[in-house]
C-alpha positions in Angstrom: 143.9 99.0 109.8 143.6 95.4 111.6 140.1 93.3 111.0 137.4 94.7 113.6 136.9 90.9 114.2 140.6 89.7 115.2 140.0 89.2 118.7 136.8 87.1 118.0 138.2 85.1 115.2 141.2 84.2 117.9 138.2 83.5 120.3 136.4 80.9 118.0 139.4 79.2 117.2 139.8 78.9 120.9 135.9 77.6 121.1 136.7 75.2 118.0 139.5 73.5 119.9 137.1 73.4 122.8 134.8 71.6 120.7 137.4 69.1 119.2 138.5 68.2 123.1 134.7 67.6 123.9 134.9 65.1 121.0 137.9 63.5 122.4 136.6 63.1 126.2 133.6 61.6 124.4 135.7 59.4 122.0 137.8 58.6 125.5 134.6 57.8 127.4 135.1 60.4 129.8 132.6 60.9 132.9 129.4 63.0 131.5 129.6 65.5 134.2 133.0 66.4 132.7 132.0 66.7 129.4 128.8 68.6 130.4 131.1 71.0 132.4 133.1 71.4 129.3 130.0 72.1 126.8 128.7 74.6 129.6 132.1 76.4 129.5 131.9 76.4 125.5 128.2 77.6 125.4 129.4 80.5 127.9 132.1 81.1 125.4 129.8 81.4 122.5 127.6 83.7 124.3 130.5 86.2 124.8 131.4 86.0 121.3 127.8 86.4 119.9 127.4 89.6 122.1 130.6 91.0 121.3 129.6 90.4 117.6 126.4 92.1 118.2 128.5 95.1 119.8 130.7 95.1 116.9 127.5 95.1 114.5 125.9 98.1 116.4 129.1 100.0 116.5 129.7 99.8 113.2 127.1 98.5 110.8 123.9 99.9 112.2 126.0 103.5 113.3 126.9 103.8 109.8 123.4 103.2 108.6 122.1 105.7 110.9 124.8 108.4 109.7 124.2 107.7 106.3 120.8 109.1 106.5 119.6 106.4 104.0 115.9 105.4 105.5 116.1 102.3 103.5 119.7 101.2 104.9 118.6 102.2 108.4 115.1 100.2 108.1 117.1 97.2 106.8 119.6 97.4 110.1 116.7 98.1 112.3 114.9 94.7 110.7 118.0 92.7 110.8 118.2 93.5 114.5 114.5 92.6 115.1 114.8 89.2 113.4 117.7 88.7 115.2 116.7 89.2 119.1 113.1 87.2 117.7 115.3 83.9 116.8 117.2 84.4 120.0 114.0 84.5 121.8 112.9 80.9 120.7 
């Protein structure tokens, strides 16, 4: 069975390439607006990756906890999600 993160690993490698490209643009003293546009594109790619990883977490980890019937595990997964959303809101 393939890793549930295969597509997201590939996405992160593309984002890594974007970051290297932005650094090269900065080293090459490219126009600030061009650099900012690339940073904005990279931020969008990171948001998309974050959203997909959250979806994977909900579809696997949280679902498994709910189906386990273990209230301690269920509370832990719920607390993790609340903490994540609190951090995102700051």
